[in-house]
C-alpha positions as CSV (number, residue, x, y, z in Angstrom):
1,M,10.8,63.6,-72.1
2,A,13.1,65.9,-70.3
3,L,14.4,62.9,-68.3
4,S,15.1,60.8,-71.4
5,L,16.9,63.8,-73.0
6,S,19.1,64.3,-70.0
7,R,20.0,60.6,-70.1
8,K,20.9,60.8,-73.8
9,L,23.1,63.8,-73.1
10,F,24.8,62.0,-70.2
11,N,25.5,59.0,-72.5
12,Y,26.9,61.2,-75.2
13,S,29.2,63.0,-72.8
14,G,30.4,59.6,-71.4
15,N,31.1,58.3,-74.9
16,A,32.9,61.5,-75.9
17,R,35.0,61.2,-72.8
18,R,36.0,57.6,-73.6
19,I,36.9,58.5,-77.2
20,A,39.2,61.3,-75.8
21,I,40.9,58.9,-73.4
22,N,41.5,56.4,-76.2
23,L,42.9,59.1,-78.5
24,Q,45.3,60.2,-75.7
25,Q,46.4,56.6,-75.2
26,S,46.9,56.0,-78.9
27,Q,48.9,59.2,-79.3
28,R,51.1,58.1,-76.4
29,N,51.6,54.7,-77.9
30,K,52.4,56.0,-81.4
31,T,55.5,58.0,-80.4
32,T,57.8,58.1,-83.4
33,T,61.2,56.4,-83.0
34,P,64.3,58.6,-83.8
35,I,66.3,58.1,-87.0
36,N,69.7,56.5,-86.6
37,L,72.3,59.2,-87.5
38,G,75.2,57.4,-85.9
39,I,75.4,59.8,-83.0
40,M,72.4,59.6,-80.7
41,F,71.5,61.8,-77.6
42,V,69.1,60.0,-75.3
43,P,67.0,62.2,-73.0
44,Q,66.9,61.7,-69.2
45,Q,64.3,59.1,-67.9
46,E,64.0,57.4,-71.3
47,A,65.2,54.0,-72.5
48,W,65.8,53.4,-76.2
49,V,65.7,49.7,-77.3
50,V,68.1,49.1,-80.2
51,E,67.9,46.2,-82.7
52,R,70.7,45.2,-85.0
53,M,69.5,43.6,-88.2
54,G,66.1,42.9,-86.6
55,R,67.5,41.4,-83.4
56,F,67.7,42.9,-79.9
57,S,71.1,44.5,-79.5
58,R,71.2,46.8,-76.4
59,I,69.4,49.5,-74.5
60,L,70.8,53.1,-74.8
61,N,71.3,55.0,-71.5
62,P,70.6,58.7,-71.2
63,G,73.4,60.8,-72.8
64,L,75.7,60.4,-75.8
65,N,75.5,57.0,-77.6
66,F,77.0,55.8,-80.9
67,L,75.2,53.5,-83.4
68,I,76.0,52.0,-86.7
69,P,73.8,53.5,-89.4
70,I,71.6,51.2,-91.4
71,L,72.5,48.2,-89.2
72,D,71.2,49.6,-85.9
73,E,67.7,50.8,-85.5
74,V,65.9,52.3,-82.4
75,K,62.9,50.1,-82.3
76,Y,61.2,51.1,-79.0
77,V,61.3,54.2,-76.8
78,Q,60.2,53.6,-73.3
79,S,59.5,56.4,-70.8
80,L,60.8,55.6,-67.2
81,K,58.6,58.3,-65.6
82,E,55.5,57.6,-63.6
83,I,52.5,57.3,-65.9
84,A,48.9,58.0,-64.9
85,I,46.3,56.0,-66.8
86,D,42.6,56.7,-66.7
87,V,40.7,53.4,-66.2
88,P,37.3,53.7,-68.0
89,K,34.1,53.4,-66.1
90,Q,32.6,49.9,-65.9
91,S,29.8,48.0,-64.2
92,A,30.4,45.5,-61.4
93,I,28.2,43.4,-59.2
94,T,29.0,43.1,-55.4
95,S,28.6,40.0,-53.3
96,D,25.1,41.2,-52.2
97,N,24.0,41.5,-55.8
98,V,24.1,45.3,-56.2
99,T,25.1,46.6,-59.6
100,L,27.3,49.7,-59.5
101,S,29.4,51.8,-61.9
102,I,33.0,52.5,-60.9
103,D,36.1,54.1,-62.5
104,G,39.6,55.0,-61.3
105,V,43.1,56.1,-62.0
106,L,46.1,53.8,-62.3
107,Y,49.7,55.0,-61.6
108,L,52.5,52.8,-63.0
109,R,56.1,52.9,-64.0
110,I,58.3,50.8,-66.4
111,L,61.2,49.2,-64.6
112,N,62.5,46.9,-67.3
113,A,62.4,48.4,-70.8
114,Y,63.3,45.0,-72.5
115,D,60.3,43.2,-70.8
116,A,58.0,46.1,-71.5
117,S,59.0,46.1,-75.2
118,Y,59.0,42.4,-75.9
119,G,56.8,41.0,-73.2
120,V,53.5,42.6,-74.3
121,E,52.4,44.3,-77.4
122,D,50.8,47.4,-75.8
123,P,51.8,47.8,-72.1
124,E,49.3,50.5,-71.2
125,F,46.4,48.8,-72.9
126,A,47.2,45.5,-71.2
127,I,47.6,47.1,-67.8
128,T,44.3,48.9,-68.2
129,Q,42.4,45.8,-69.1
130,L,44.1,44.0,-66.2
131,A,43.0,46.8,-63.8
132,Q,39.4,46.6,-65.0
133,T,39.2,42.8,-64.6
134,T,40.9,42.8,-61.3
135,M,38.7,45.6,-60.0
136,R,35.6,43.7,-61.1
137,S,36.9,40.5,-59.4
138,E,37.7,42.3,-56.1
139,L,34.3,44.1,-56.0
140,G,32.5,40.7,-56.5
141,K,34.1,39.5,-53.2
142,M,32.8,42.5,-51.1
143,S,29.4,43.8,-50.1
144,L,28.3,47.3,-50.8
145,D,28.7,48.6,-47.3
146,K,32.2,47.1,-47.1
147,I,33.2,48.8,-50.3
148,F,32.5,52.2,-48.8
149,R,34.0,51.4,-45.4
150,E,37.2,49.7,-46.8
151,R,37.9,51.8,-49.9
152,E,41.6,52.0,-49.0
153,A,41.9,48.2,-48.5
154,L,40.2,47.7,-51.9
155,N,42.8,49.9,-53.6
156,I,45.6,48.0,-52.0
157,S,44.2,44.6,-53.0
158,I,43.8,45.8,-56.6
159,V,47.4,47.0,-56.7
160,E,48.7,43.7,-55.3
161,S,46.7,41.7,-57.9
162,I,47.9,43.8,-60.8
163,N,51.6,43.6,-59.7
164,K,51.4,39.8,-59.6
165,A,50.3,39.7,-63.3
166,A,52.4,42.7,-64.6
167,E,55.7,41.5,-63.2
168,A,56.5,39.6,-66.4
169,W,55.9,42.8,-68.4
170,G,58.6,44.8,-66.5
171,I,55.9,47.2,-65.2
172,V,55.1,47.9,-61.5
173,C,51.8,49.4,-60.4
174,L,52.5,52.1,-57.8
175,R,48.9,52.8,-56.7
176,Y,45.3,52.6,-57.8
177,E,42.7,55.2,-56.7
178,I,38.9,54.7,-57.1
179,R,37.6,58.0,-58.5
180,D,33.9,57.6,-58.6
181,I,31.3,55.1,-57.5
182,K,27.7,55.5,-58.8
183,L,24.8,53.5,-57.5
184,P,21.3,52.9,-58.9
185,S,18.8,55.5,-57.9
186,R,16.8,53.1,-55.7
187,I,19.8,51.9,-53.8
188,H,20.9,55.5,-53.4
189,E,17.5,56.5,-52.0
190,A,17.5,53.4,-49.7
191,M,20.9,54.3,-48.3
192,Q,19.8,57.9,-47.8
193,M,16.8,56.7,-45.9
194,Q,19.0,54.5,-43.8
195,V,21.3,57.3,-43.0
196,E,18.4,59.5,-42.0
197,A,16.9,56.8,-39.8
198,E,20.3,56.3,-38.1
199,R,20.5,60.0,-37.4
200,R,17.0,60.2,-36.0
201,K,17.8,57.2,-33.8
202,R,20.9,58.9,-32.5
203,A,18.9,62.1,-31.9
204,V,16.2,60.2,-29.9
205,V,18.9,58.4,-27.9
206,L,20.7,61.6,-27.1
207,E,17.4,63.3,-26.2
208,S,16.5,60.4,-23.9
209,E,19.9,60.5,-22.3
210,G,19.5,64.2,-21.8
211,I,16.1,63.8,-20.1
212,R,17.5,61.0,-17.9
213,E,20.4,63.2,-16.8
214,A,18.0,66.1,-16.2
215,D,15.7,63.9,-14.0
216,I,18.7,62.6,-12.1
217,N,20.0,66.1,-11.5
218,V,16.5,67.2,-10.4
219,A,16.1,64.2,-8.0
220,E,19.6,64.8,-6.6
221,G,18.9,68.4,-6.1
222,K,15.6,67.6,-4.3
223,R,17.4,65.1,-2.1
224,Q,20.1,67.5,-1.2
225,S,17.6,70.2,-0.5
226,R,15.6,67.9,1.8
227,I,18.7,66.8,3.6
228,L,19.7,70.4,4.1
229,A,16.2,71.3,5.2
230,S,16.0,68.5,7.7
231,E,19.5,69.4,9.1
232,A,18.4,73.0,9.4
233,E,15.1,71.9,11.2
234,K,17.1,69.7,13.5
235,Q,19.5,72.5,14.3
236,E,16.6,74.8,14.9
237,E,15.0,72.4,17.3
238,I,18.3,71.9,19.1
239,N,18.7,75.7,19.3
240,K,15.1,76.1,20.6
241,A,15.6,73.3,23.2
242,E,18.9,74.9,24.3
243,G,17.2,78.3,24.5
244,K,14.3,76.9,26.6
245,A,16.7,75.1,28.9
246,Q,18.8,78.3,29.3
247,A,15.6,80.3,29.9
248,L,14.4,77.8,32.5
249,V,17.8,77.9,34.2
250,A,17.7,81.7,34.1
251,M,14.2,81.8,35.5
252,A,15.1,79.4,38.3
253,Q,18.1,81.4,39.2
254,A,16.1,84.6,39.1
255,R,13.4,82.9,41.2
256,A,16.0,81.6,43.7
257,Q,17.6,85.1,43.8
258,G,14.2,86.7,44.3
259,L,13.3,84.2,47.1
260,K,16.6,84.9,48.7
261,V,16.0,88.6,48.6
262,V,12.4,88.1,49.9
263,S,13.6,86.0,52.8
264,E,16.3,88.5,53.7
265,Q,13.7,91.3,53.7
266,L,11.2,89.3,55.7
267,N,13.8,88.7,58.4
268,K,14.2,92.5,58.8
269,A,12.0,94.9,60.8
270,A,8.6,95.6,59.2
271,G,9.0,92.6,56.9
272,N,5.6,91.3,57.9
273,Q,3.9,94.5,57.0
274,A,5.5,94.4,53.5
275,A,4.4,90.8,53.0
276,S,0.9,91.7,54.1
277,L,0.8,94.6,51.6
278,L,2.1,92.3,48.7
279,I,-0.5,89.7,49.5
280,A,-3.3,92.3,49.5
281,E,-2.2,93.7,46.2
282,N,-2.1,90.2,44.6
283,Y,-5.5,89.4,46.0
284,V,-7.1,92.5,44.5
285,Q,-5.3,91.9,41.2
286,A,-6.5,88.3,41.1
287,F,-10.1,89.3,41.6
288,G,-9.7,91.9,38.8
289,N,-8.6,89.2,36.3
290,I,-10.8,86.4,37.4
291,A,-13.7,87.2,35.1
292,K,-11.6,87.5,31.9
293,H,-11.3,83.8,31.1
294,G,-14.8,82.5,31.7
295,N,-18.4,83.2,32.6
296,T,-18.5,80.9,35.7
297,L,-17.1,82.4,38.9
298,I,-16.4,80.7,42.2
299,L,-15.9,83.3,45.0
300,P,-15.3,82.8,48.7
301,A,-18.0,83.9,51.2
302,N,-15.8,86.8,52.5
303,A,-14.5,88.0,49.2
304,A,-14.9,91.6,50.3
305,D,-13.0,91.2,53.5
306,V,-9.5,91.7,52.4
307,S,-8.1,92.0,55.9
308,S,-9.3,88.5,56.8
309,V,-7.6,87.1,53.7
310,V,-4.4,88.9,54.5
311,A,-4.5,87.7,58.1
312,Q,-5.1,84.1,56.9
313,A,-2.2,84.3,54.5
314,M,0.1,85.8,57.2
315,S,-0.9,83.1,59.7
316,T,-0.1,80.5,57.2
317,Y,3.3,82.1,56.5
318,K,4.0,82.3,60.3
319,T,3.1,78.6,60.7
320,I,5.4,77.6,57.9
321,S,8.1,79.9,59.3
322,A,7.7,78.5,62.8
323,D,7.9,74.9,61.4
324,Q,11.0,75.9,59.4
325,S,12.6,77.5,62.4
326,R,11.7,74.5,64.5
327,L,13.2,72.2,61.9
328,T,16.3,74.3,61.8
329,T,16.6,74.2,65.7
330,D,16.2,70.4,65.7
331,T,18.8,70.0,63.0
332,T,21.2,72.2,65.0
333,E,20.7,70.2,68.1
334,L,21.2,66.9,66.3
335,E,24.4,68.2,64.8
336,A,25.7,69.4,68.3
337,E,24.8,66.0,69.8
338,D,26.6,64.1,67.0
339,K,29.6,66.4,67.5
340,H,29.6,65.7,71.3
341,I,29.4,61.9,70.7
342,S,32.2,62.0,68.2
343,E,34.4,64.0,70.7
344,K,33.6,61.5,73.5
345,Q,34.5,58.5,71.3
346,A,37.7,60.2,70.3
347,T,38.6,60.8,74.1
348,D,37.8,57.1,75.0
349,F,39.9,55.8,72.2
350,T,42.9,58.0,73.4
351,H,42.6,56.6,76.9
352,I,42.5,53.0,75.6
353,E,45.7,53.6,73.5
354,A,47.4,55.1,76.6
355,E,46.5,52.0,78.8
356,T,47.5,49.4,76.3
357,P,51.3,49.7,76.7
358,E,51.1,49.3,80.5
359,I,49.2,46.0,80.2
360,Q,51.8,44.7,77.7
361,T,54.8,45.6,80.0
362,K,53.5,43.9,83.2
363,P,54.3,40.2,82.4
364,S,57.9,41.1,81.5
365,A,58.3,42.6,85.0
């Protein structure tokens, strides 16, 4: 009941609005013509059409004008200003069979007062009816979606169609503006659902693109971290290898230096006693640590006889030293013999060179 009451009130308000528009147009059309007093003052932006004895005579321009009383009569008063006309609401069917209600505002101007006075009976009513029929025709050529997308193009096409027909009336349509478009409730709900579905689709697409970008960024970060970790591990291994190499070199140099010092000390007096003492200390220390790494022990028969072990070690050292000294002596002798042979060969070569010129000079003598 409340819904039917609201619809009735809406219809009553629409009818009242139409009546008010018609009254305004009728008042505008029923402007009284001035009485001929012989001297006439025409306002600016108005054109007065004068008839003499019922026949068109001339059009009075703004300012001072003189007429013949009784014979001349101001028949029409045309305003040359831009006029806004309210086009009543009407129903139209689009190309996709959707019924809609549409109204607008028409802006026009009279260019030729003679054609506007004698070309049509009521210029404003005629142009309003022409605007309604033209608008209905243009809407029938377009779909509903195209009407909302190309509203400006629709206004331009309506203006062009009106100007083609209104040219004979001395009227030009400056512009037409669609004021309101009302759709059936079901169509409106369907369009609203379509808009919501489109927005949900965009939201899902944007969310999926965000997830994809996030996954790409995470994968790229993991890749970069693995590359950096592998490079760090590689550099660490290189540093360890270089450290080990340098340590081995240092240990070898230290070992060589220690052996050099030991050899120098062994060649000195009491060097054998020092070597015997060192061997005895290492022997005792070795027997002290021999039982720390296992339960099975292999001992020599004379493990308690330290002196015999020391004597055996020293005899081995002396044997090696004697062999080394013998090898050194042999090397020295070989070097001396090679030197003697080289000197002898050089002397023989010198004698041969000295005898060669004497042999070459004998035949010439």
